[in-house]
N, C-alpha and C positions, 0 to 999 in steps of 0.2 A: 682734766689729762685729757688730751684732743685722743681722739680713738675714731677708728673706721668704723662705716656701719654695720652691720651684719650682711647685708646684703651684696657688697661694695666687694668685703675681706671675701663673702662665700664667690663673687666673680674672680677674686684674684685667684684664692685656693682651685679653681677649677680648672683657670689656665694651667697653674704650676703641675694638674696631673699628667701633664703632659710632659713633663719632664722628668716623671718617673723612668726612668731606664732598667730592664728587664733582668742587669745583673744588680742593681742598687736594690739589695737584700742584706740586712743586716742581721748581726750574729745569732742574736734572741729569735729571730724572727725566719717563717718561711715564704713571705708577699713580699713583692718588691713593693717599696716605696719610700718617702722622702722626710725629712726630717722637718717641720716648720716652728719658725720663731717669727713671733710679733715679739715688738718693741714700744712704748708706749710713754711720752709723758705730756707735761705742759707745751713743750714743744710740737709736737707733732708723731709721728707713728712710723713705722719702717716695716716689711716681709722678709723674712730672712731665708732663706730656701740651699737646704742641706743640710752638715754638723755644726752643730751650732759652737760647738769648742771652737770654730778659727776666730778671730778677729774681725767683727763684719760692723754692719751698720748698729743689728742690735745693742753696744758694746758700749755708746752715749746716750742710753737711753735708762730710764731709774724703773721702768717695769718689762717685766714677759712674762708671755704665756706662751708655750713651745706645746708641741703636737707632733704627731704621724698621720704623714699624707700616704692612702693607698690608694689604687683605680678606685676602688666601692667605695669612700670616706663620702658618708654626707657633708656635705662642705660646708651645709650652714651650721650642723653640729656642732663643728669644729670649728667654725668661724668664732660662732657665740660661747664656746668651749676659752677660747683663746682672747677673748676681751673678756668673756668672766676672769683669767685668771689678771689677768693685765688693771684687772678693775680692782678683786680680792686685794694685789698689794700697794694700790695709790690707796684704797681704804683706810689699811695696816700705819699706814704713813703719815693717814690724818689726826 
């Protein structure tokens, strides 16, 4: 499975924080945030920002990691978690 490095994904997530709008507050939350989906398989990987229930690049891949990005999120920790979720799904396929 191809996947980004933690460092590269953390950098992308740090940049994504700029897309968090003050009005983007989920019903079950009080802080502005944005949903993030990392999708991976043997062909490569993609990062999708926003509601993952809409068709996007993530749907063409086998494995996903899903999380929520806040302005105060430790992007390295979130990157590791997303990659680990993808790896767990890949391991379960083996």
